[in-house]
C-alpha positions as a Markdown table, in Angstrom:
| # | Residue | x | y | z |
|---|---|---|---|---|
| 1 | Met | 202.3 | 65.7 | 42.3 |
| 2 | Asn | 201.5 | 68.1 | 45.1 |
| 3 | Gly | 205.0 | 69.2 | 46.0 |
| 4 | Ile | 206.7 | 71.6 | 48.3 |
| 5 | Ser | 209.8 | 73.4 | 47.3 |
| 6 | Thr | 212.5 | 72.9 | 49.9 |
| 7 | Lys | 216.2 | 73.3 | 50.2 |
| 8 | Leu | 218.2 | 70.7 | 52.0 |
| 9 | Asp | 222.0 | 70.9 | 52.3 |
| 10 | Gly | 222.1 | 73.6 | 49.6 |
| 11 | Ile | 220.1 | 71.5 | 47.1 |
| 12 | Ser | 216.7 | 72.8 | 46.0 |
| 13 | Ala | 214.1 | 70.2 | 45.1 |
| 14 | Val | 210.4 | 69.8 | 44.9 |
| 15 | Val | 209.4 | 66.9 | 47.2 |
| 16 | Ser | 206.1 | 65.5 | 48.4 |
| 17 | Thr | 204.9 | 66.4 | 51.8 |
| 18 | Ala | 205.5 | 62.9 | 53.0 |
| 19 | Thr | 209.1 | 62.9 | 51.7 |
| 20 | Arg | 209.7 | 66.3 | 53.3 |
| 21 | Asp | 208.3 | 65.0 | 56.6 |
| 22 | Ala | 210.5 | 61.9 | 56.4 |
| 23 | Leu | 213.6 | 64.0 | 55.7 |
| 24 | Thr | 212.9 | 66.6 | 58.4 |
| 25 | Gly | 211.3 | 64.3 | 60.9 |
| 26 | Ala | 208.4 | 66.6 | 61.5 |
| 27 | Ala | 205.1 | 67.2 | 59.8 |
| 28 | Val | 204.1 | 70.8 | 59.2 |
| 29 | Lys | 200.4 | 71.4 | 59.7 |
| 30 | Pro | 198.6 | 74.2 | 58.0 |
| 31 | Ala | 197.6 | 77.1 | 60.3 |
| 32 | Ala | 194.2 | 76.6 | 61.7 |
| 33 | Lys | 191.6 | 79.2 | 60.7 |
| 34 | Pro | 190.4 | 81.2 | 63.7 |
| 35 | Ser | 186.8 | 80.7 | 64.6 |
| 36 | Pro | 184.6 | 83.8 | 64.2 |
| 37 | Pro | 183.7 | 85.4 | 67.4 |
| 38 | Ala | 180.3 | 84.3 | 68.9 |
| 39 | Pro | 177.7 | 87.0 | 68.6 |
| 40 | Ser | 177.0 | 88.9 | 71.8 |
| 41 | Ala | 173.5 | 89.8 | 70.6 |
| 42 | Ile | 171.1 | 88.7 | 67.9 |
| 43 | Glu | 169.3 | 91.3 | 65.9 |
| 44 | Leu | 165.8 | 90.3 | 64.6 |
| 45 | Ser | 164.1 | 91.8 | 61.6 |
| 46 | Ala | 160.9 | 93.8 | 62.3 |
| 47 | Leu | 158.9 | 91.0 | 60.7 |
| 48 | Ala | 160.4 | 88.4 | 63.0 |
| 49 | Val | 159.7 | 90.6 | 66.1 |
| 50 | Glu | 156.1 | 91.1 | 64.9 |
| 51 | Ala | 155.7 | 87.4 | 64.4 |
| 52 | Leu | 157.0 | 86.6 | 67.9 |
| 53 | Arg | 154.7 | 89.2 | 69.5 |
| 54 | Ser | 151.5 | 88.2 | 67.7 |
| 55 | Asp | 149.0 | 85.9 | 69.3 |
| 56 | Ala | 147.9 | 84.3 | 66.1 |
| 57 | Pro | 144.8 | 82.1 | 66.6 |
| 58 | Val | 145.6 | 78.4 | 66.5 |
| 59 | Asp | 142.9 | 75.8 | 66.0 |
| 60 | Ser | 144.3 | 73.2 | 68.4 |
| 61 | Ala | 141.7 | 70.6 | 67.3 |
| 62 | Arg | 142.7 | 71.0 | 63.6 |
| 63 | Val | 146.4 | 70.8 | 64.5 |
| 64 | Glu | 145.8 | 67.6 | 66.4 |
| 65 | Ala | 143.7 | 66.1 | 63.6 |
| 66 | Ile | 146.5 | 66.8 | 61.1 |
| 67 | Arg | 149.1 | 65.3 | 63.4 |
| 68 | Thr | 147.0 | 62.2 | 63.8 |
| 69 | Ala | 146.4 | 61.9 | 60.0 |
| 70 | Ile | 150.1 | 62.2 | 59.4 |
| 71 | Ala | 151.0 | 59.6 | 62.0 |
| 72 | Glu | 148.4 | 57.2 | 60.5 |
| 73 | Gly | 149.6 | 57.9 | 56.9 |
| 74 | Arg | 146.3 | 59.4 | 55.9 |
| 75 | Tyr | 147.5 | 63.0 | 55.2 |
| 76 | Pro | 147.7 | 63.6 | 51.5 |
| 77 | Val | 150.9 | 65.2 | 50.2 |
| 78 | Glu | 150.8 | 66.7 | 46.7 |
| 79 | Pro | 154.3 | 67.7 | 45.7 |
| 80 | Gly | 153.0 | 69.9 | 42.9 |
| 81 | Asp | 150.7 | 71.8 | 45.2 |
| 82 | Ile | 153.6 | 72.3 | 47.7 |
| 83 | Ala | 155.9 | 73.6 | 45.0 |
| 84 | Lys | 153.2 | 76.0 | 43.8 |
| 85 | Ala | 152.6 | 77.3 | 47.3 |
| 86 | Met | 156.3 | 77.8 | 47.9 |
| 87 | Ile | 156.6 | 79.8 | 44.6 |
| 88 | Arg | 153.6 | 81.9 | 45.6 |
| 89 | Met | 155.1 | 82.6 | 49.0 |
| 90 | Glu | 158.4 | 83.7 | 47.5 |
| 91 | Phe | 157.1 | 85.6 | 44.5 |
| 92 | Gly | 153.5 | 86.5 | 45.3 |
| 93 | Asp | 150.1 | 85.4 | 44.0 |
| 94 | Asp | 150.9 | 86.4 | 40.4 |
| 95 | Ala | 153.7 | 83.9 | 40.1 |
| 96 | Gly | 151.6 | 80.9 | 39.4 |
């Protein structure tokens, strides 16, 4: 039983929260944790800054072809290939 030690009229007892509330007439709520302050600025890594500044070439026709294939259910998804690519991205080409 989750109990709270309390003293009523000189008698110590362990009572449930509901019993304590019924006896005292008021529920005691735990203190709310304060929210962390909102950041006043965001600091980006050098890699993120470089990525935002780069004008990487985008093949718009290829992007549209892939979008269409996905929408029509014709884009093949190979879970094993995706997993291998994620491992290579994380650990480098020698990982698998």
